[in-house]
SEMILO-996660 format. One record per residue (C-alpha): residue in three letters; z, x, y. Coordinates in Angstrom, 2 decimals, padded with zeros to 5 digits. Layout:
SEMILO-996660
<node res="ALA" w="Z" u="X" v="Y"/>
...
END
This chain:
SEMILO-996660
<node res="MET" w="121.07" u="103.71" v="093.36"/>
<node res="SER" w="118.02" u="105.38" v="092.71"/>
<node res="LYS" w="115.77" u="102.70" v="093.35"/>
<node res="GLN" w="117.00" u="101.77" v="096.66"/>
<node res="SER" w="116.98" u="105.49" v="097.78"/>
<node res="HIS" w="112.90" u="105.06" v="096.39"/>
<node res="SER" w="112.67" u="102.01" v="097.98"/>
<node res="SER" w="114.03" u="104.11" v="101.63"/>
<node res="ALA" w="111.72" u="107.21" v="101.09"/>
<node res="LYS" w="108.73" u="104.65" v="101.00"/>
<node res="TYR" w="109.28" u="103.64" v="104.63"/>
<node res="TYR" w="110.00" u="106.74" v="106.01"/>
<node res="LEU" w="106.68" u="107.73" v="104.20"/>
<node res="ILE" w="105.17" u="104.95" v="106.02"/>
<node res="TYR" w="106.78" u="104.98" v="109.05"/>
<node res="GLY" w="105.73" u="108.87" v="109.07"/>
<node res="LEU" w="101.90" u="107.89" v="108.47"/>
<node res="LEU" w="101.85" u="105.56" v="111.57"/>
<node res="MET" w="104.01" u="108.36" v="113.87"/>
<node res="ALA" w="101.40" u="110.94" v="112.43"/>
<node res="ALA" w="098.37" u="107.85" v="113.52"/>
<node res="LEU" w="099.72" u="107.56" v="116.71"/>
<node res="VAL" w="099.81" u="110.98" v="117.53"/>
<node res="VAL" w="095.83" u="111.34" v="116.00"/>
<node res="SER" w="095.68" u="108.06" v="118.76"/>
<node res="LEU" w="096.90" u="109.91" v="121.54"/>
<node res="ILE" w="094.97" u="113.19" v="121.12"/>
<node res="VAL" w="091.56" u="111.42" v="120.94"/>
<node res="GLY" w="092.75" u="109.57" v="123.70"/>
<node res="ALA" w="093.39" u="112.45" v="126.07"/>
<node res="MET" w="090.44" u="114.28" v="124.93"/>
<node res="SER" w="087.62" u="111.95" v="125.19"/>
<node res="SER" w="086.88" u="108.39" v="126.56"/>
<node res="SER" w="083.90" u="107.63" v="125.14"/>
<node res="PRO" w="082.64" u="104.34" v="123.12"/>
<node res="TRP" w="082.82" u="106.57" v="120.08"/>
<node res="ALA" w="086.83" u="107.83" v="120.77"/>
<node res="ILE" w="087.77" u="104.09" v="121.63"/>
<node res="ALA" w="086.30" u="102.54" v="118.59"/>
<node res="PHE" w="088.40" u="105.65" v="116.81"/>
<node res="ILE" w="091.51" u="104.65" v="118.51"/>
<node res="PHE" w="090.84" u="100.72" v="117.27"/>
<node res="ALA" w="090.02" u="101.38" v="113.80"/>
<node res="VAL" w="093.52" u="103.66" v="113.53"/>
<node res="ALA" w="095.17" u="100.45" v="115.48"/>
<node res="THR" w="093.55" u="098.43" v="112.80"/>
<node res="LEU" w="095.08" u="100.90" v="109.62"/>
<node res="LYS" w="098.65" u="100.66" v="111.31"/>
<node res="ALA" w="098.37" u="097.25" v="112.02"/>
<node res="PHE" w="097.54" u="097.04" v="108.09"/>
<node res="LEU" w="099.91" u="099.41" v="106.98"/>
<node res="VAL" w="102.68" u="097.43" v="108.87"/>
<node res="VAL" w="101.69" u="093.87" v="107.47"/>
<node res="GLN" w="101.46" u="094.99" v="104.20"/>
<node res="HIS" w="104.98" u="097.20" v="103.73"/>
<node res="PHE" w="107.14" u="095.93" v="106.40"/>
<node res="LEU" w="106.58" u="092.41" v="106.68"/>
<node res="HIS" w="106.19" u="091.64" v="102.61"/>
<node res="LEU" w="103.03" u="089.75" v="102.28"/>
<node res="LYS" w="101.69" u="091.62" v="099.11"/>
<node res="LYS" w="102.71" u="088.18" v="097.51"/>
<node res="GLU" w="100.80" u="086.09" v="099.66"/>
<node res="ARG" w="097.38" u="086.96" v="098.73"/>
<node res="ARG" w="096.03" u="083.37" v="099.48"/>
<node res="TRP" w="097.67" u="083.15" v="102.62"/>
<node res="VAL" w="096.42" u="086.50" v="103.84"/>
<node res="LYS" w="093.21" u="086.27" v="102.94"/>
<node res="VAL" w="092.63" u="082.79" v="104.72"/>
<node res="LEU" w="093.93" u="084.32" v="108.05"/>
<node res="VAL" w="092.42" u="087.92" v="108.10"/>
<node res="ILE" w="089.06" u="085.77" v="107.47"/>
<node res="SER" w="089.85" u="083.38" v="110.01"/>
<node res="LEU" w="090.86" u="085.98" v="112.65"/>
<node res="VAL" w="087.67" u="088.30" v="112.37"/>
<node res="LEU" w="085.41" u="085.03" v="112.19"/>
<node res="LEU" w="087.05" u="084.60" v="116.08"/>
<node res="LEU" w="086.91" u="087.80" v="117.06"/>
<node res="ALA" w="083.13" u="088.05" v="116.11"/>
<node res="VAL" w="082.86" u="084.63" v="118.61"/>
<node res="LEU" w="084.39" u="086.63" v="121.33"/>
<node res="PHE" w="082.50" u="089.49" v="120.98"/>
<node res="VAL" w="079.61" u="087.48" v="120.93"/>
<node res="GLY" w="081.19" u="085.37" v="124.17"/>
<node res="LEU" w="082.01" u="088.88" v="126.05"/>
<node res="VAL" w="079.11" u="090.97" v="125.29"/>
<node res="PRO" w="076.67" u="089.05" v="128.24"/>
<node res="ASP" w="079.77" u="089.89" v="130.78"/>
<node res="ILE" w="079.94" u="093.50" v="130.08"/>
<node res="VAL" w="076.31" u="094.44" v="129.53"/>
END
């Protein structure tokens, strides 16, 4: 029983961290719409996605595939940024 309660305590902790990050994002978004605030909100969203993937999707055992997916997605994101910058500027 203690192992199960410890496991659920971990999930409640992660849930609490996700809710705290949500509140921080909402407060920052309400206070400012500067590029730095938007970048901070995206950084917090990235952290929340990392927490969900690591703890709720149980991908800790899939190290190789996670690395391949993350690297390919970051490269795709870089291509999108480079492609969209001329439209924004």
